[in-house]
N, C-alpha and C positions, 0 to 999 in steps of 0.2 A: 033559441038557437041563433048563433051569429050568422050574419050574411056571408062571411067568409066560409064558415063550415057548410052552410047550405049550398053555396056555389061549388065547393069541392065535392060534396055528395052528388050533386047533379052531374058534374063532369065525370064522376066515376060510375054513374048508373049504368051506361051501356056495357061497361067492362064487367060490372058485377052480374048483370043479367047473362052475359055471354059465358061466364064461368060458373054459373049456378049448377048444383048437382043435377044429374039427369039430362045434361045437354048433349048426350051422345055416347058413343062407345068408349070414348077416351076418359079414363078416370083423371080427376084433377091433378093427382100427384104425378101423373105421367105426361102432363102438358107443361111446356116451358113457355112462359109469357114474357116477351122481350119488348123494350122500347128503344129504338135506335135514335141516333141524333138527327137523322133526316128521314123523310118518308120514301118508301119504295114506289117509284112512279114509272121506271123504265126497266124492262125485263131482258134486254140484250146487253151483255157486258162489253160488247165490241163497240157500241156506238155512244157510250157515255163514260164519264169519269166520276159519276156520283157514287159516294161510298156505299149507300144502301144497296145499290145494284151489285157492287162487288161482294158484299155479304151474301146477298141472294145467290150470286153466281157460284160461290164455293159451297153452297148448300145443294144445288141441283145439278151442277156440272162437276167434272173432274179435269185434271190437267196431266200432261205426260210426265212432267217433272214438278217437284214441290220443294219449297224452302222450309227449313225447320226453324225453331225459335232462336238458334244461334247463327242463322244466316247461311247455313250449309244446304246444298241442293242434293236431292235424292230422287231416284225413280219413283213415280207414283202410279200412273197407268202403265208405265213401261216396266217390263221385266229387267231391262238394262239396255246398254248401247256399247258399240265397238267403234273405235276410231283408227283410221289408217295412220301409218307412220308419218306421213306428210300432213296429217290433220286436216285433209281436204275431203275425206269421205267418212260420213257418219252413218252407221247402220243401227237402226232402232228396232226393238222387239217388244210388242205389246204383251201384257200379261194374258194368260189364258182365261177364258170364261167371262170376259167383260161384256156387259149388256147395257143397252140404253133402257130408259124407263118404258119404252113401247115394246120391249121384248126382243128387239133386233140386236144382233151381236155388234160390238164395236170392232171395226176393221181398219186396216191401213188406209183405205180410201177415205174414211171419215177423218182420221187424224191428219192426213195431208191436206184435205180440203179445208179443214178448220184452221190449220196454221196459215194456209194461203189467205184465207179471208181475214184473219186477225192481223196479218202483216201489212195489209192495205191501210190499216188504221193506226197501228202502234209503231212508235219510233224505233224501238229496239228490233222489232220484227222486220221493219222496213230495211234497217241496216243489214240484218242477217240475209235477207233476200237479195239485196244489192250485191252481196258477196257470193251469191249462190248461182250455180249453173241450173239447179232445179232438183226436184224430188223424183224418185223412181220407186214404184210399188214392186216389191219382191214377191210377197204373197199376202194372205189375209192378215197376218200378224207382223210382218216385217216390211220396213220401208227404208229408203236411203236418201240422205241429203248430200248432194255433191256441191262442194264449194269451188269457185274458180280463183279464189285468193283467200289468204288466212283471215279467219274471223274468230276472235278469242272468247266469244260469249254465247256460243250455241246453247249450252245447257242453261245458262242464266236467262236466255231469251225464252226457252220453252217452259221455264218454271217461274217466269216473271210474276210476282205477286201483286204488282201495282195495278192501276186502273187500265182498262182494256186488256183483259186477261186472256191468255191463249187457251180458252176452254175448248173441249172437244164436243162436237155435236154431229148429228147425222150429215153425211155428205150432201144430201139433197137440200138441207137447210143452209149449210156452209157455202153452197153454190150461189146463194142469193147475194145481191149487192151488199157490200159492207157498209154502205151509207144508210141502209134501211134496216129497221129492227126485224128480226126473224118473227114469223107469225105464230110459231109454236115453241113451247119450252120442253125440249126433249134432251135430257142429259143422262150421264151415268154416275151422278154424284150420290151422296148418302141420303138425300131427301127427295121427296116428290112434292112439287108445287101444286096446290089445289086451286087452279085458276078459277073454277066456278065459285069459289068462296072469297076471291080477291075483291076487296073494296079499296081502290087506289086512294091513298091519303088517309086510310083508316085501318085496314086489316089485311094481312097476308098470312096464309096458312100453309104449313108444310107437314107432311107425314113421313115416317121412316120409309125408306125405299127398300122393299124386300129383295130386290134384285141386286142390290149393291154388295160387292165383295171387298171388304176392307183388307188392307195389307196386314201382315203379321207383326210388324214392328210397332213399338209404342208410339202413340201420337205425340208429335212435337211440332208446334206451329201448324203449317199446312201439310206437313209430311207425316208418314207413318199410317197406322191403322185408324181410320175414321169410324169408330164403332159407335153407332147411335143407340143410346140407352133410353131415350124418351120416345114416346109414341108420336108426339106432335109438338111442333114449335109454332107459336103465333107471334108475328111481328105486329105490334099494336102502336098506332100513332097517338101520342098524348102530347099536345103542344105546350100546355101549361106546366112550367117546371115544378111548381109546388105540388101540383096534382101528381106528377110523375114520382116525386120523392115520397109523397104520402102513400101512393099505390104500392111502392116497393116495401115500405114499412109495414103495411097491413097485409101484404101477401097477394094483392091483386096483380102485381107484376113481380117477376122473379129476377129481372136483370135490366139495368140501365146501361146503355153503351157509354155515355159520358155523363158524369154527375156535375151539374153546375157548381161553381166554386163555393157559393154560399151554403151549399148543402153538404159539403164534404165532411166537415167536422161533426155536425150532428149525426150523420150516418156512421162515421167512424166510431162514435160512442155507443151505437146501438149493437148489442151483442148478437142480434139476429141478422146483421148485415155485414158483409165483407167488402172493404174498399182496398183493393190491392195497389201497391206502388208499381208504376210503369217506369222502365229505365231504357236508356239508349235508343235503339230503333223503335221501341214501343212508345216513344213520346211523339209529340206533334209539333209541327212548325207552322206558325202563322205566316201567311204569304199575302203580299199586296200585289196583285196582278195589274199590269199596266197595258193600256191599248196603244201599241206602237204605231198603229196604222192611221191614227187621226190626231190632229192638233188637240192639246199642246204637246202631248207626250211623244209625238214623232220626232221631237227635238231632244237629243240625248242630254243637253244641258238642263232642260226642264226635268227630265227623269232624275238627274243627279241632285237637283234641288229637292225633289221628293225623297230621295234616298237620305239626304241630310236632315230632312224634317222629322223623320220617325225616331222617336226615343223608345226603344224596345221595353225598357223597364216599366214605363207608364202603360204601354199597351198590355203587358203581361199582368200588371197589377189590377187592370180592369176586370179580370176574370174572377177575382175574389178567392183565388186558390190559397191554401196554406203556403207559407214561404218556401217550404221544401218541395213544392211541386212545379216551380218554374225557374228559369234562368233569367238573370237581369240583362244578359247580352249573349247572343250567339250569332256570329257572322259566317258560319260555315254552311254552305248550301247542301252539304252532305250530313247535316246534323252535328251537334257537339256531343262529346262523350260517346262517340260512335266510331266504327272502324275507319271511315273515310274522312274524319275530321281534319281540316286544314285551315290555316290562317292566310293562305295565298290570296292576294288582292285586297286584303282588309285595310291597306293603307288609304283606301278611298274614304275611310271613316274618321280621319283625323279631325275633321271639322264637321260637327253635327249640331243640331238644335235649331230653333226657329230663326235666330239671328243669322246664322250661316246660310240657312235655306233662303231667307229673304234676300240676302246679298246675291246669291246665285241666281235667283229669279230676275233681279234687276239687271244683272250682267247678261242674262240670256234674252232680255227684251220681252219678257212675259207681259202681256197686255190685258190682264184680267179676264182672259178667255174662260168660259165656264168649264168646270171639271165635273162631269156627271159621275157620281159616286153611288154604286149599287150596294145597298145595305140590306142584309137579310135579317129582319127583325125576329123571325121565328126561330133562329138558331141560338142556342145557349152560349155558343162561342163567338159566332160572327156578329151578333148584336152588340155586346159590350166592346169588343175589340174594334169593330167598325166605327162606333161612336167616338172612341178615343183617337183613332187614326184620322177621322174626318176633322176633329178638333185640332189636332196637331197640324194638319194641312192648312186649315184656316189661319192659325197663328203664324204660319210661315208665309202667308200671303196668297194662297191659292183661293180662287173663287169657287168654293165647293157647292155643288147642287146635289144635296142628299136625296136619293130616290129610295125610299123605304118600301119594302114589300116582303112577302114570304120567300123562303129559300127556293122553292120550285120556280118562282117567277124570275129570280136572279139567275138561276141555273140556265134558264131558257134565253134570257135577254143577252147574256154575255157572249153569245155566238153572233150577235149583230155587229158586223164590221163597219157599218155606216157611220156618218157624222152624228153628233149628239142630237141635232135637231131632226134626225130621221130614225130615232129610236136607239142610237148607239150609246156608247158609254166611254168613260175614261179610266176609271179605277174600280176594282172589285176585290175586297179582301176574301181570302180563301184559307183553308187549312189543308195540309198534306201530312199523312202518316210518315214517320221516319223511314219505315220499310220501303216507301216509294222513292226515297231520295238518295239511297246509299250508292247506287250504281250510276256513274255519269252518263251511260248510254240510255238509261231509262228515267233519269231525273228530269221531270218536266221543265225545270228551269233551263236546261240546255238541249235535251233530246228532241224537243218540238221546234227547234230552231228552223226557220224558213219553211214552216208547214202551215196548214190551215187551222192549227190549234189556236183557240181564242187568246188574244194578246198579240199574236202575229209578230213576235220578235224575230229579227233576221240579221245575222252577223256572219260575214264571210269567214272570218278567222275561226269562229266557233264551228262552222261546217267542216273546215279543214281539220280541226282538232278532233272532231267526232270520228272522222275517217281514220285518222291516226290511231285513235283509241281502239277502234274496232279490230285493228290488226295487231295491236300491241301484244307481245308474246309473254312478257314476264310481269310479275307484280310490280317490280321497280319501275318499268316503263309505263305501266298503267297509272301508277301513283303520280309520276311526273306530269303526265298529260292531264290527269284529273286536277292537279294544281293549276295548270294553265287554263283549263276550262273554267275553274272557279274565278280566276282573275278576269277572264273575258266576261263572265256573268256579272261581276261587280262593275267593271269598266263600262260595259254596254247597258247596265241596269236592266237586265231582262225582267227581273222582279225586284221587289224590296222585301227583305225578311223582317217580319214583325216580332219574332221571338219564339223561343222553344219552351214547351210546357208539357205537363202531363194532362191527358184527358182521362181522368180516372174512371173506370167502370165501377159498378157496384152490383152485388148480387146477394140473394138470400143465402145465409150461411148453412142451410140444410142441403144445399146443392154442392156436390163433390165432383171432382174430376175436371174442373175447368181447365182448358188448355190456354195458357197465357200466350197472347200474340198482339200484334199492333192493331188488329180489328177483331170483332167477335167471330168465334167459330162455335158451333153448337153440338159437335160430336163429343163422345166420352163423358158427358155430363149425366149424373143420376141424382135423384133425391133420396136422402137418407135420414 
């Protein structure tokens, strides 16, 4: 036996033992085994932007409003809403019979307390509450939001699918500080989280929630009827990419959130595996986040040199994806081939490449200050793209100090606002799902302007434009302001865009009913 085969068998051994016949009441055919791109470490979707927590949140919690696969918003926990003629008073009605996993009914008090907690942390929620006089409880199922000035995105806020999600939890938990994770997981979503079986960084287990009442409409994206057809879902951490692919092919895993580029074509050729194409808002944007609070990137001229140094085509090629799965260039912060795509502000990119970047660094007086680059080696996406971005920066003349670690360490360190010699950082590559970028008021590239969100970008013109956008009454006015926001995004260099690509999932072909969306959802699936 080869050493490679032996290593793979040893890596799979815990998984094989865990899935052996007779491991409990759940037949293997009714268990869905999933490997996400990052590990589940945080259980409160209000305090983190990590994608694994978002996937977790939509399993165990629910939201008042939900977005479908086409970007349209629908009532979810709500029966519906009414709006006054002046659009300043919104009256919401909860569906009958909603229950939390502890058996208590979901009430207006829970909904209002949850939205208040969420709005302390999330940019779109904060803007909504700045325009609000407040909430009023009418009865157990009805509540009212009274605005003191127009705000055109109430429904979009309550159904925001991005990170820091407006999930509904019991009022007693929602009353806790938004800066600290809630100590219990009690939601009204389609799954129950088995906390006693949770092994952080290894395994998270979910069972069907018998108290959940799905809507009657067909499932689409995050909207409609979330009918759970599997008894159990297991999120399993498998860090080695070849082991993950092998486990999918042998059936030890049923689903991979993102297939590393080198494995796409072999899996496409396997008739037992489905690798779907992702389009538009289902694609992913590579992001280079910059620390505006510390030298050298507190100088916009240095940020513009970084902007010039990045050649997107080379960053994308590092992923090893088939050519039909990435774009050679995309400069729209709202994604390309998407409803909000615009070229506003892209004149900033007339001069790019290492020579232009070196000249800009000289003109800015860059003195070889160290640039601490946080590199997540454990990520199938952030590892290769990070290495190429770091190399492009070095060729442009930046003194790059590459700090390699696992993703969990990077995710923690990026909140350090201090100097690099005190544990701080300068640059960190990230990825964002397209669904997170479509709305200017929730796009992290602009919406976290002048807040405590890591990167700490602050631009007064952006602040004014966000206020204008929140009150814009027509699609035409909103589009014009969105263009201005993108121009400021590029001029101020809030981030640098690394390129747009597909992060293709893959799943066993005997599983039917997958709901296509920008990130994994596990209702509606059955094994046939």
